[in-house]
N, C-alpha and C positions, 0 to 999 in steps of 0.2 A: 575654314570652310572648304578650300580646295583640297586639303589633305583628307578630310572625311569623304569627299566625293570620290577621290582616287581610290581610297580603301574600299569604298562600296563597290566600285567597278571591278576591282581585283577580286573581291569576294564572290562576284557573280560567276567567275570562271571555275571550272572543275579543279579539284585539288591535284597537285602535282605529286606523283609517287615515284620513288626511286628505291632500288635494291642495292645495298652496299654492305660488304663484309658479312654476308649471310643474313642481313636484317632488312626489313622494309621500313621506309621513312616517308612521311608526308609533310607538306609545307603548311598544313593547317590541321586543327583538331577534327577528328572524325568520330562520329557517334554511331555505335553499332545498333542496328535494328534487330530486336529480338525475333526469334522464330515463332515464339508462342506469346499470345496476348495474355495479360493478367488483369484481374479486376482490382479495383480499389477496396480496401478492407472496410467492413461494417464496424461501426462503433457501438459497443454494448457495455453494460455495467454490472452484469451478473455472471456467475459461473454456469448457471442453469441455461443461459442463452447459448453458451458454447456447446454444452451437451445436447441441447435441443437441435442445434444446427446439424450436428453429426448424425443424430438419430433420424431426423426427418429426410435426410438426403437432399437438402436444399441445394438448388442451382445445378443439380446433376444433368438436367435437361440441356444446359448450355455448355457442358463439358464434353470433350472428346474421349475416346476409349482410353487413350494413354493417360489422360489426367485422372479419370475415375479410378484407374488401376493404382495410382499412387496413394500411399497411406497418409492419414492425417498426422500432424505433429502438433501436440499441445505443448507450448513453451511457457512455463511458469517463470516469467522474467523477474518478478519481484512479488512482495507481499500484496501489492495493489495493482498488478499488471499481468495479464495472461494473453498470449497471442496464439491463434490457430492458423497453422500453415498446412500446405500440401508438401510432400517430399520434393526434392530437386527435380526441375523439369529439364528439357534438353538444352536450355540456356544456362544450366547450373544455377538457377535462381529458384527461390522458394516463394510461392504465391501466398501472401498473407490474406486470409479470408475474414477473420474477425480479430478485433482488438478489444479486449475486456479491460476497462480501467475503472478502478474503484472511485466512486463519487459520493463522498460522505464527510461531514464535518468531524473533527477530532478534538479531544480535550487539549486545552492550551498548556501543555507541560512546561515547567520552568518559569511560569509567569505568576506574579502575585495577584490574587483576585480578592475582591471584596466578598464578604460572607454570602450574600444572596447569589452572586454570580457563581461562586465556588460550589454551592449546594446544587444549583440548577445544572451545572456542568457535570457534577458527580452523578446525578440521577439520570442524565440523558446520554452520557457517553461511556458508561461502564455497565458491564454485565452485573445484575444484582447479586451480591454476595454478602456474607455476614460482616466482612471487614469494611466493605463500602458503606454499609448501613451504619457501622460503628463510627466511621469518620464523619459521616453526615450528622449523626446524633451529637458527636463531640462539638463540631463547629457551631451547630445550632444552639447547644447549651451555652457555649461561650458568649454568643452574641445576644442571648436573651436575658443575660444577667446584667447587673449595673456596673460591676467593676471587674477588671481582669488584670492578673499579674502573671508573668512568664519567668520560669527558671530553666535555663538552657546550658547544658554542659557539653554540647556537641554530639552527644549520643542519645540523649533523652530530653524531651521538653516536658516540663510539668506545668500544666495550665490550671490556675486557680480562678474560679469564677465566683463572685460574691453577690448576694442579694441582700441589700441593707446591711445589717450587722448580725443576722441570725443564720444565714445559709452560706456555707462554704463547700464547694465541690472541687475535688482534685482528680485529674485523669492523667496517667502517664502515657505518652505516645512514643513507642520504640521506633528507631530508625535503623535500617529501612523497615517499612511496615511489613512484618512477616508474621504469619500465623503458623506456629509450630504444629505438626512436624513438616509442613510444606514450605518449600523455599520461596514461593511466590504467592501473592494473595489477591492482587487486583487484576482484572481483565478488561481493559478498555476495548471499545469497538474500533479496531484498527485495520482489519482486513475484510474480505468479502463475508457477508452475513451468513452464507451457506455453511461456512466452516466454523469450528470451535475457535473462539478468540484466545490467543495466547495470554498466559498470565505472566506478570513481571513484578519484581520488587521495586518499590518506590520509596523515596525519602519524603516524608510529610512534615512540613514546617508551618509554624504559625508565628506571626509577628504583629506587633501593635504599632501603628503609625498615627500618632496623635490620638484621637478618640476612635479611630477605625481599626478593627481587627482584620487582618488579611491572612490568607492561607495559600499554599502552593504545593504542588507535587513535582518531584524531580526524579527522572528515570535513573535506575541504578543497576542496569543489566547490560550496558554497552551494546544495545540493540540486538541482543541475542534472540529476542522474540521474533525478529524478522525471519530468521532461519526456521523457526518453528512454524510460522505462518505459511511459508513456502511449502514445507513438508505437509501441513494440513491441507493445503490446496491440492497437492499431488494425490494425497490419500483420498480426497473427496472425489476426484475424477476416477480413480481406480475403483471406487465403490459404486459410482453412479452411472458409469458407462456400461451399457448392457454387455453381457459376456460374449454374445454373438458378434459384437463389433470390436472387441478388444484387440483382435489380431490386426485390425485396420487402423489402430490408433497408437502412436508413440507418445509417451508422456516424458517430458524433460523438465527437471526441477533442480 
């Protein structure tokens, strides 16, 4: 108790400064007071909000001439994150004006799902394509029949679905799921909706656990789609920021 009281009294005094060997020293931590005030960033969830902020000249009435003269810097930090800054101020600091963060559910890759859950997730988390519809149709066919057998050699799964003793359907599922001549075929919703969703190859697997059939998708591109998503976001800003404002905007991706 006495120690804390003494420390409190000592901290009330001004810091002691000394100059030795060409350097300044202080006996306590000093915090620099910036010359320019900065605002807290606004949180948004779309690329359009960033563009609209730049176009509208929002908050210019609260800025000084030096601040208005600095260009905007759009930093595409990741496939789901974009920050809008002003250029460095006199304190060598960048004021962050907007933080655009993606807020959307994604497909549970790498997880085994029951048939109904898999179908719902395929229909709600993927851009409609022929391959997506084929996978949905396949898993739907397997579950609506009475008997299922699987033949798996590691490269191809052959699914046989039986109805009584009269109907037998066989469908081969190549892995990764690729539709020639294109290297990728599935486009999940994984980045901002304003841009084209990157396509990726996926390994599609089916297994039988007791009486239940389960399906799963496993990514097979080592996250290369993230680089494509970042490039798509950069291209979107280059196309949608008016030409008369382009000289005032730097895009980093």
